[in-house]
C-alpha positions as CSV (number, residue, x, y, z in Angstrom):
1,X,-56.0,-6.6,-60.1
2,X,-59.4,-8.4,-60.4
3,X,-59.3,-8.4,-64.2
4,X,-55.6,-9.5,-64.1
5,X,-56.4,-12.3,-61.8
6,X,-59.4,-13.5,-63.8
7,X,-57.2,-13.7,-66.9
8,X,-54.6,-15.6,-64.9
9,X,-57.2,-18.1,-63.5
10,X,-58.3,-18.8,-67.1
11,X,-54.7,-19.4,-68.1
12,X,-54.2,-21.7,-65.2
13,X,-57.3,-23.6,-65.9
14,X,-56.3,-24.1,-69.5
15,X,-53.1,-26.0,-68.5
16,X,-54.5,-28.0,-65.5
17,X,-56.9,-30.9,-65.0
18,X,-59.1,-28.7,-62.7
19,X,-60.5,-26.8,-65.7
20,X,-63.8,-28.6,-65.0
21,X,-65.0,-28.2,-62.3
22,X,-63.6,-24.9,-60.9
23,X,-61.1,-24.9,-58.0
24,X,-62.4,-25.0,-54.5
25,X,-60.3,-22.1,-53.3
26,X,-58.6,-19.2,-54.9
27,X,-55.9,-17.1,-53.2
28,X,-54.7,-13.9,-54.9
29,X,-53.2,-10.6,-53.9
30,X,-50.2,-8.3,-54.1
31,X,-46.7,-9.5,-53.3
32,X,-45.7,-7.9,-50.0
33,X,-43.0,-5.2,-50.5
34,X,-40.9,-6.3,-47.5
35,X,-39.1,-9.6,-46.8
36,X,-38.1,-12.4,-49.2
37,X,-40.9,-14.8,-48.2
38,X,-44.6,-14.7,-47.2
39,X,-47.1,-17.3,-46.3
40,X,-50.7,-18.1,-47.5
41,X,-52.6,-20.3,-45.0
42,X,-55.6,-22.3,-46.2
43,X,-57.9,-24.9,-44.6
44,X,-58.0,-28.5,-45.8
45,X,-61.4,-30.2,-45.2
46,X,-61.7,-33.7,-43.6
47,X,-61.8,-36.6,-46.0
48,X,-59.4,-35.0,-48.5
49,X,-57.1,-37.6,-50.2
50,X,-55.5,-35.3,-52.8
51,X,-54.7,-31.6,-53.0
52,X,-53.9,-29.8,-56.3
53,X,-52.4,-26.4,-56.3
54,X,-51.9,-24.3,-59.4
55,X,-49.8,-21.2,-58.7
56,X,-48.1,-18.4,-60.6
57,X,-46.9,-14.8,-60.4
58,X,-49.3,-12.5,-62.1
59,X,-46.6,-10.8,-64.2
60,X,-44.3,-12.7,-66.5
61,X,-41.4,-10.5,-65.4
62,X,-41.5,-11.9,-61.9
63,X,-40.5,-15.3,-60.5
64,X,-42.0,-16.7,-57.4
65,X,-41.0,-20.0,-55.6
66,X,-43.6,-22.1,-53.9
67,X,-43.6,-24.7,-51.1
68,X,-46.2,-26.4,-48.9
69,X,-46.3,-27.1,-45.2
70,X,-49.0,-29.3,-43.5
71,X,-49.9,-29.2,-39.8
72,X,-47.3,-31.9,-39.3
73,X,-44.6,-30.1,-41.3
74,X,-42.9,-30.1,-44.7
75,X,-44.8,-31.6,-47.7
76,X,-42.7,-30.3,-50.6
77,X,-41.0,-27.5,-52.4
78,X,-41.4,-27.1,-56.1
79,X,-39.6,-23.8,-56.2
80,X,-40.3,-22.3,-59.7
81,X,-42.1,-25.4,-61.0
82,X,-44.5,-24.4,-63.7
83,X,-46.7,-27.4,-63.4
84,X,-49.2,-27.8,-60.5
85,X,-48.3,-29.3,-57.2
86,X,-50.3,-32.4,-56.5
87,X,-50.1,-33.9,-52.9
88,X,-51.8,-37.2,-52.3
89,X,-52.0,-40.0,-49.7
90,X,-50.5,-42.6,-52.0
91,X,-48.7,-40.5,-54.6
92,X,-47.6,-36.9,-55.2
93,X,-46.1,-35.0,-58.1
94,X,-42.4,-34.4,-58.2
95,X,-40.8,-32.3,-55.4
96,X,-43.7,-33.2,-53.0
97,X,-44.2,-36.0,-50.4
98,X,-47.1,-38.4,-50.4
99,X,-48.7,-39.4,-47.1
100,X,-51.7,-38.9,-44.9
101,X,-53.5,-35.6,-45.4
102,X,-54.5,-34.1,-42.1
103,X,-57.5,-31.7,-42.0
104,X,-56.7,-28.3,-40.7
105,X,-54.5,-25.3,-41.6
106,X,-52.0,-25.9,-44.3
107,X,-49.6,-23.3,-45.7
108,X,-48.5,-22.3,-49.1
109,X,-45.3,-20.4,-48.7
110,X,-43.9,-18.2,-51.3
111,X,-40.4,-16.9,-52.0
112,X,-39.6,-13.8,-54.0
113,X,-37.0,-15.2,-56.3
114,X,-37.3,-12.3,-58.8
115,X,-39.6,-9.3,-58.5
116,X,-39.2,-6.7,-61.3
117,X,-42.7,-5.6,-62.2
118,X,-44.3,-2.4,-61.0
119,X,-47.3,-4.2,-59.3
120,X,-46.2,-7.8,-58.6
121,X,-49.0,-10.2,-57.6
122,X,-49.6,-13.9,-56.9
123,X,-52.4,-16.3,-57.6
124,X,-53.1,-19.8,-56.5
125,X,-56.1,-22.1,-57.3
126,X,-56.5,-25.0,-54.9
127,X,-58.7,-28.1,-55.4
128,X,-59.5,-30.7,-52.6
129,X,-60.4,-34.2,-53.8
130,X,-61.9,-37.2,-52.0
131,X,-60.9,-39.4,-54.9
132,X,-57.3,-39.5,-56.0
133,X,-56.3,-38.8,-59.6
134,X,-52.7,-40.0,-59.4
135,X,-52.1,-43.8,-59.4
136,X,-50.3,-45.1,-56.3
137,X,-46.5,-44.5,-56.4
138,X,-44.4,-47.6,-57.2
139,X,-41.0,-45.8,-57.2
140,X,-40.9,-44.9,-53.5
141,X,-39.9,-46.7,-50.3
142,X,-39.1,-45.5,-46.7
143,X,-35.6,-44.2,-46.7
144,X,-32.9,-46.0,-44.6
145,X,-29.2,-45.8,-45.2
146,X,-28.2,-48.5,-47.7
147,X,-25.8,-51.3,-46.6
148,X,-22.2,-50.8,-47.8
149,X,-21.9,-51.6,-51.5
150,X,-18.2,-52.4,-50.9
151,X,-16.1,-53.0,-47.8
152,X,-12.8,-52.2,-49.5
153,X,-10.8,-49.2,-48.1
154,X,-9.8,-47.1,-51.2
155,X,-10.6,-44.0,-53.1
156,X,-14.1,-43.9,-54.4
157,X,-15.1,-41.6,-57.4
158,X,-18.2,-39.5,-57.2
159,X,-20.0,-36.3,-58.1
160,X,-21.2,-34.1,-55.1
161,X,-23.7,-32.0,-57.0
162,X,-26.4,-33.8,-59.1
163,X,-30.0,-32.9,-59.6
164,X,-32.9,-35.3,-60.2
165,X,-36.5,-34.9,-61.3
166,X,-37.4,-33.7,-57.8
167,X,-35.7,-30.4,-58.5
168,X,-38.1,-28.0,-60.2
169,X,-35.4,-27.1,-62.8
170,X,-34.3,-30.6,-63.5
171,X,-35.8,-33.6,-65.3
172,X,-33.9,-36.9,-65.0
173,X,-35.1,-39.9,-63.0
174,X,-32.6,-41.8,-60.9
175,X,-32.2,-44.6,-63.4
176,X,-30.9,-42.2,-66.0
177,X,-28.5,-40.6,-63.6
178,X,-27.2,-44.1,-62.6
179,X,-26.6,-45.2,-66.1
180,X,-24.7,-42.1,-67.1
181,X,-22.6,-42.0,-63.9
182,X,-21.6,-45.7,-64.1
183,X,-20.7,-45.1,-67.8
184,X,-18.2,-42.6,-66.6
185,X,-16.8,-44.9,-63.9
186,X,-18.3,-43.2,-60.8
187,X,-19.0,-45.1,-57.6
188,X,-21.5,-42.6,-56.1
189,X,-23.5,-39.5,-56.8
190,X,-24.9,-37.1,-54.2
191,X,-28.5,-36.2,-55.2
192,X,-28.9,-32.5,-54.2
193,X,-32.4,-31.4,-55.1
194,X,-33.4,-27.9,-54.2
195,X,-34.9,-27.5,-50.6
196,X,-36.7,-30.8,-50.7
197,X,-36.3,-34.4,-49.5
198,X,-38.9,-35.9,-51.9
199,X,-36.0,-37.6,-53.6
200,X,-35.1,-39.8,-50.6
201,X,-38.0,-42.2,-51.0
202,X,-37.1,-42.6,-54.7
203,X,-33.5,-43.2,-53.7
204,X,-34.6,-46.0,-51.3
205,X,-36.6,-47.7,-54.0
206,X,-34.0,-47.3,-56.7
207,X,-30.8,-48.3,-54.8
208,X,-31.3,-52.1,-54.9
209,X,-31.4,-52.0,-58.7
210,X,-28.0,-50.3,-58.8
211,X,-25.5,-52.3,-56.7
212,X,-22.5,-50.6,-58.1
213,X,-23.5,-47.0,-57.7
214,X,-24.4,-45.5,-54.3
215,X,-27.1,-42.8,-54.3
216,X,-26.2,-40.4,-51.4
217,X,-29.1,-38.4,-50.1
218,X,-28.6,-34.6,-50.0
219,X,-30.3,-31.3,-50.2
220,X,-29.1,-28.2,-52.0
221,X,-29.9,-25.6,-49.4
222,X,-30.9,-22.9,-51.8
223,X,-31.2,-19.4,-50.5
224,X,-31.3,-16.1,-52.3
225,X,-27.7,-15.3,-51.0
226,X,-26.0,-18.6,-51.6
227,X,-26.4,-22.3,-52.2
228,X,-24.8,-25.2,-50.2
229,X,-25.0,-29.0,-50.2
230,X,-26.2,-30.8,-47.1
231,X,-24.5,-34.1,-47.7
232,X,-26.4,-37.0,-46.1
233,X,-29.3,-34.8,-44.8
234,X,-32.7,-36.6,-45.0
235,X,-35.0,-34.2,-43.2
236,X,-36.2,-30.9,-44.6
237,X,-34.2,-27.8,-43.5
238,X,-36.0,-24.4,-43.4
239,X,-34.2,-22.5,-46.1
240,X,-36.1,-19.2,-45.6
241,X,-33.3,-17.2,-44.1
242,X,-34.6,-14.0,-42.7
243,X,-38.2,-15.2,-42.4
244,X,-39.7,-15.6,-38.9
245,X,-36.3,-15.2,-37.3
246,X,-34.6,-18.0,-39.3
247,X,-30.9,-17.6,-39.7
248,X,-28.4,-19.3,-41.9
249,X,-26.6,-20.7,-38.8
250,X,-29.9,-22.2,-37.5
251,X,-30.3,-23.9,-40.9
252,X,-26.7,-25.2,-40.7
253,X,-27.2,-26.4,-37.2
254,X,-30.3,-28.4,-38.3
255,X,-28.2,-30.0,-41.0
256,X,-25.4,-30.9,-38.6
257,X,-27.9,-32.2,-35.9
258,X,-29.1,-34.8,-38.3
259,X,-25.6,-36.0,-39.2
260,X,-25.3,-34.0,-42.4
261,X,-22.2,-32.2,-43.7
262,X,-22.3,-28.7,-45.3
263,X,-20.3,-27.6,-48.2
264,X,-20.6,-24.2,-50.0
265,X,-21.6,-24.6,-53.7
266,X,-20.3,-22.5,-56.6
267,X,-19.4,-19.6,-54.4
268,X,-18.2,-17.4,-57.2
269,X,-21.0,-18.2,-59.7
270,X,-22.4,-14.6,-60.0
271,X,-24.7,-14.8,-63.0
272,X,-27.4,-12.5,-61.8
273,X,-31.0,-13.6,-62.7
274,X,-29.6,-16.4,-64.8
275,X,-28.7,-18.2,-61.6
276,X,-30.6,-16.6,-58.7
277,X,-28.6,-16.6,-55.4
278,X,-25.9,-18.8,-56.8
279,X,-22.9,-16.7,-55.6
280,X,-22.1,-17.0,-51.9
281,X,-23.0,-13.8,-50.0
282,X,-23.5,-15.2,-46.5
283,X,-21.1,-14.9,-43.7
284,X,-19.3,-18.3,-43.1
285,X,-21.0,-20.6,-40.6
286,X,-19.4,-21.2,-37.2
287,X,-16.2,-23.2,-36.9
288,X,-17.0,-26.9,-36.9
289,X,-20.3,-26.6,-38.8
290,X,-18.9,-26.1,-42.3
291,X,-17.1,-29.1,-43.8
292,X,-16.2,-28.4,-47.5
293,X,-16.1,-26.0,-50.4
294,X,-17.0,-26.8,-54.0
295,X,-13.8,-25.5,-55.5
296,X,-14.9,-26.6,-59.0
297,X,-18.4,-26.5,-60.4
298,X,-18.7,-28.0,-63.8
299,X,-15.7,-29.2,-65.8
300,X,-12.8,-26.8,-66.3
301,X,-13.3,-26.7,-70.1
302,X,-17.1,-26.1,-70.0
303,X,-17.2,-23.2,-67.5
304,X,-15.1,-24.2,-64.5
305,X,-12.2,-22.0,-65.6
306,X,-14.3,-18.9,-65.2
307,X,-15.1,-19.4,-61.5
308,X,-12.5,-21.8,-60.0
309,X,-9.9,-19.2,-59.2
310,X,-12.3,-17.3,-56.9
311,X,-13.7,-20.4,-55.4
312,X,-10.3,-21.7,-54.5
313,X,-9.4,-18.3,-53.1
314,X,-12.5,-18.4,-50.8
315,X,-11.6,-21.9,-49.7
316,X,-8.1,-20.8,-48.8
317,X,-9.5,-17.7,-47.0
318,X,-11.8,-19.9,-44.9
319,X,-9.0,-22.2,-44.1
320,X,-6.9,-19.2,-42.9
321,X,-9.8,-18.4,-40.5
322,X,-9.5,-21.8,-38.9
323,X,-12.1,-23.9,-40.8
324,X,-11.0,-27.4,-41.8
325,X,-12.7,-27.9,-45.1
326,X,-12.4,-30.7,-47.7
327,X,-12.0,-29.8,-51.3
328,X,-15.0,-31.0,-53.3
329,X,-16.3,-30.8,-56.9
330,X,-19.7,-31.1,-58.5
331,X,-21.1,-31.0,-62.0
332,X,-24.4,-29.4,-61.0
333,X,-25.9,-31.6,-63.7
334,X,-29.7,-31.2,-64.2
335,X,-30.0,-33.5,-67.3
336,X,-28.3,-36.8,-66.6
337,X,-25.5,-35.8,-68.9
338,X,-27.8,-35.1,-71.9
339,X,-28.0,-31.3,-71.8
340,X,-25.5,-28.6,-72.9
341,X,-24.2,-28.0,-69.4
342,X,-21.4,-29.9,-67.7
343,X,-22.3,-33.6,-67.4
344,X,-22.1,-35.8,-64.4
345,X,-18.5,-36.5,-63.4
346,X,-17.1,-33.2,-64.8
347,X,-15.4,-32.6,-62.3
348,X,-14.9,-35.9,-60.4
349,X,-14.2,-36.0,-56.6
350,X,-12.3,-38.9,-55.1
351,X,-12.9,-39.8,-51.4
352,X,-10.7,-42.2,-49.5
353,X,-13.2,-44.2,-47.4
354,X,-13.3,-47.5,-45.5
355,X,-16.1,-48.7,-47.8
356,X,-18.7,-47.5,-50.2
357,X,-21.4,-46.3,-47.8
358,X,-22.9,-42.9,-46.8
359,X,-21.3,-43.2,-43.4
360,X,-17.8,-44.1,-44.7
361,X,-17.9,-41.3,-47.3
362,X,-18.9,-38.9,-44.6
363,X,-15.9,-39.9,-42.5
364,X,-13.6,-39.5,-45.5
365,X,-14.9,-35.9,-46.0
366,X,-14.4,-35.1,-42.3
367,X,-10.8,-36.4,-42.6
368,X,-10.2,-34.3,-45.7
369,X,-9.3,-37.4,-47.7
370,X,-10.5,-35.9,-50.9
371,X,-9.0,-35.2,-54.4
372,X,-10.7,-33.1,-57.0
373,X,-10.1,-33.9,-60.7
374,X,-11.0,-30.5,-62.1
375,X,-12.1,-31.7,-65.5
376,X,-13.2,-35.3,-65.1
377,X,-12.3,-39.0,-64.4
378,X,-9.4,-39.1,-66.9
379,X,-7.4,-36.4,-65.0
380,X,-4.2,-37.4,-63.1
381,X,-4.6,-38.8,-59.7
382,X,-2.7,-37.8,-56.5
383,X,-2.5,-40.0,-53.4
384,X,-1.2,-37.8,-50.6
385,X,0.2,-39.7,-47.5
386,X,2.2,-38.7,-44.4
387,X,4.8,-40.2,-42.1
388,X,3.8,-40.4,-39.3
389,X,0.3,-41.2,-40.3
390,X,-2.4,-38.6,-40.0
391,X,-5.1,-38.7,-37.3
392,X,-8.2,-37.5,-39.2
393,X,-6.9,-34.5,-41.2
394,X,-4.0,-33.7,-38.9
395,X,-0.4,-34.9,-38.1
396,X,1.3,-33.9,-34.9
397,X,5.0,-34.6,-35.0
398,X,8.4,-32.8,-34.7
399,X,9.0,-33.7,-38.4
400,X,6.5,-34.8,-41.1
401,X,7.3,-36.3,-44.5
402,X,4.6,-35.8,-47.1
403,X,4.5,-38.2,-50.0
404,X,2.5,-37.5,-53.1
405,X,2.1,-40.2,-55.7
406,X,1.0,-39.0,-59.1
407,X,-0.6,-41.4,-61.5
408,X,-1.5,-40.7,-65.1
409,X,0.2,-37.4,-65.1
410,X,3.2,-37.7,-67.5
411,X,3.8,-34.3,-69.1
412,X,2.0,-32.3,-66.4
413,X,3.6,-30.3,-63.6
414,X,3.5,-31.0,-59.9
415,X,3.9,-28.9,-56.8
416,X,3.2,-28.9,-53.1
417,X,1.2,-25.9,-51.8
418,X,1.5,-24.6,-48.3
419,X,-1.3,-22.3,-47.0
420,X,-2.2,-21.2,-50.5
421,X,1.4,-20.6,-51.7
422,X,3.6,-22.9,-53.8
423,X,6.4,-24.4,-51.8
424,X,8.7,-24.4,-54.8
425,X,8.4,-24.0,-58.6
426,X,6.4,-26.8,-60.2
427,X,8.4,-29.7,-61.6
428,X,7.5,-31.9,-64.6
429,X,6.0,-35.4,-64.1
430,X,8.0,-37.8,-66.2
431,X,7.1,-41.2,-64.9
432,X,3.9,-43.1,-64.2
433,X,3.5,-43.4,-61.3
434,X,5.9,-40.8,-59.8
435,X,6.5,-39.9,-56.2
436,X,7.3,-36.5,-54.7
437,X,8.3,-35.9,-51.1
438,X,8.4,-32.9,-48.8
439,X,9.9,-32.7,-45.4
440,X,8.2,-30.2,-43.0
441,X,9.1,-29.2,-39.5
442,X,5.9,-27.8,-38.1
443,X,6.3,-24.4,-36.4
444,X,5.5,-23.9,-32.8
445,X,2.4,-22.0,-31.9
446,X,0.2,-22.8,-34.9
447,X,-0.9,-25.2,-37.6
448,X,0.7,-25.5,-41.0
449,X,-1.3,-27.0,-43.9
450,X,0.0,-28.6,-47.0
451,X,-1.7,-30.0,-50.1
452,X,-0.6,-31.3,-53.5
453,X,-1.5,-30.1,-57.0
454,X,-1.0,-31.2,-60.6
455,X,-1.1,-28.4,-63.2
456,X,-1.3,-28.4,-67.0
457,X,-0.5,-25.9,-69.6
458,X,-3.5,-23.9,-70.8
459,X,-2.6,-21.4,-73.5
460,X,0.7,-20.6,-71.9
461,X,-0.6,-20.6,-68.3
462,X,-0.2,-23.4,-65.8
463,X,-3.7,-24.1,-64.4
464,X,-4.8,-26.7,-61.8
465,X,-6.0,-30.0,-63.1
466,X,-6.0,-32.1,-59.9
467,X,-6.1,-30.7,-56.3
468,X,-6.0,-32.6,-53.0
469,X,-7.4,-31.4,-49.7
470,X,-5.0,-30.1,-47.1
471,X,-3.2,-32.1,-44.4
472,X,-2.8,-30.1,-41.2
473,X,0.6,-30.3,-39.5
474,X,1.2,-29.5,-35.8
475,X,4.3,-29.7,-33.6
476,X,4.7,-32.8,-31.5
477,X,2.3,-32.8,-28.5
478,X,3.6,-33.0,-24.9
479,X,4.6,-36.5,-23.9
480,X,1.8,-38.5,-22.3
481,X,2.1,-40.7,-19.3
482,X,2.2,-44.4,-20.2
483,X,1.7,-45.8,-16.6
484,X,-1.2,-47.8,-15.5
485,X,-4.3,-46.2,-13.9
486,X,-6.6,-48.2,-11.7
487,X,-5.2,-51.4,-13.1
488,X,-5.9,-50.4,-16.7
489,X,-3.6,-49.2,-19.5
490,X,-3.2,-45.4,-19.7
491,X,-3.0,-45.7,-23.6
492,X,-6.6,-44.5,-24.0
493,X,-5.9,-41.5,-21.8
494,X,-2.8,-40.7,-23.9
495,X,-4.8,-40.9,-27.1
496,X,-7.4,-38.6,-25.6
497,X,-4.7,-36.2,-24.6
498,X,-3.3,-36.2,-28.1
499,X,-6.7,-35.6,-29.7
500,X,-7.3,-32.7,-27.2
501,X,-3.9,-31.2,-28.1
502,X,-4.8,-31.5,-31.8
503,X,-8.1,-29.8,-31.4
504,X,-6.7,-27.0,-29.3
505,X,-3.7,-26.3,-31.5
506,X,-5.8,-26.4,-34.7
507,X,-8.1,-23.8,-33.3
508,X,-5.4,-21.3,-32.6
509,X,-4.5,-18.7,-35.2
510,X,-1.4,-19.5,-37.2
511,X,1.6,-17.6,-36.1
512,X,5.3,-17.9,-35.8
513,X,8.0,-18.7,-38.4
514,X,7.4,-20.7,-41.6
515,X,8.2,-24.4,-41.5
516,X,11.6,-25.5,-42.8
517,X,11.2,-27.3,-46.1
518,X,13.4,-29.7,-47.9
519,X,12.7,-30.9,-51.4
520,X,13.6,-34.5,-51.9
521,X,13.2,-34.3,-55.7
522,X,16.1,-33.1,-57.9
523,X,14.2,-32.3,-61.1
524,X,14.9,-29.0,-62.9
525,X,12.2,-26.4,-62.1
526,X,9.4,-25.7,-64.7
527,X,8.0,-22.3,-65.5
528,X,6.0,-20.8,-62.6
529,X,2.2,-20.6,-62.7
530,X,0.9,-17.1,-62.9
531,X,-1.3,-17.9,-59.9
532,X,0.0,-18.2,-56.3
């Protein structure tokens, strides 16, 4: 091992600025056989204003991920970054946070992303500086939620899965992301860098220059058994599931506690070492702590068709289990639209919100007011409404009329879907816009759910092109008292009783007879899709 490490140190020195003088500290050893993570503590002397860490696996067949913790907490996660980590008082390299450098015990933590060699090892060379080498950062500011960019209640178009330069496997600065996203007509992008929040200070500094595009802070919670977006999360979440007793549910609870929403990303993307941990293998988080599923990752033409069916099936399965989950889509773009992968806005997700702000979009997701255009912005649009009006994502009534208005869909096929199954054969869209209605009598003892879908012909098979989230339907709640209580109207009590009824009924397992359905559309049926 000594000779191997000496060669590695020489290689590290050749690509780093610490070639002269030598590093102050060298850590090396064998990768532990057990567990997916291990820690390497080191002491930082007083007076240090910059730390530089060169790190690598000792065998090219292995991949190790690296992050840094200070005595105060998280300082960055570069994952598989090949360049050095530089952490300074006034500036840091990508993926890492600038700020005061406290003397004491720091920790380099290491994840075993891929270990294939017979004798895997690690090496890290650390330099402590009293004079900084990085110029002070000019692209950072303390993060605070931006004021609404619009106060109009409408559908806003966005991409829920975009990586910036603070992801170790991505390169674009926020300005490039904004230019491409606006060029495709988006109103917002969710910046989902891997296991770091270093992007948030850049978001705060960049937002004023982009008054028509909202940067939404997020984290791609990246584990070796699945990835998920933490929408709106701005504090680091310990992603080391299985290390030190950390569980997925504890990580999810941390996201929810800071006001974030969790959605499972590319759950069926099983590409082995080409995308480590991308397919979802975790158990589902507890009811109420999961909020969405990425039913389409990348545009349908690029690669989405390969994984969307299984992603939709998982979404439906989780809904059957009692989760209320918005349908979401994300490009997983790493190159601001310039690479060979699916670009920003393929697919596009529409969120009906009271305005263009993080808080308003968050509520729209919780209300399941989302529509996924599986290819991109030019796909047909579906506006799904109910009579009586929904409360959140639910309608409680003896009879519910669902109205789906399709725009830009002439020549496609439309259908309503109840609990994963088509209500009737799809029918052709012949007008723009065109409205379809469905009358449902919710069954006693359980919750029905209905969504709308536009399909197109793809080599003889009808495939989804636009999918709405579900609306949940419950039978009418018990009548509430409308009398006065202590001189005040009882209407707030009645509203509370309604909401309680909705919550209790939605939590029960679905049972009983199917709802009675009545098409109010007399078009001749089109060929059935080969999918449910």
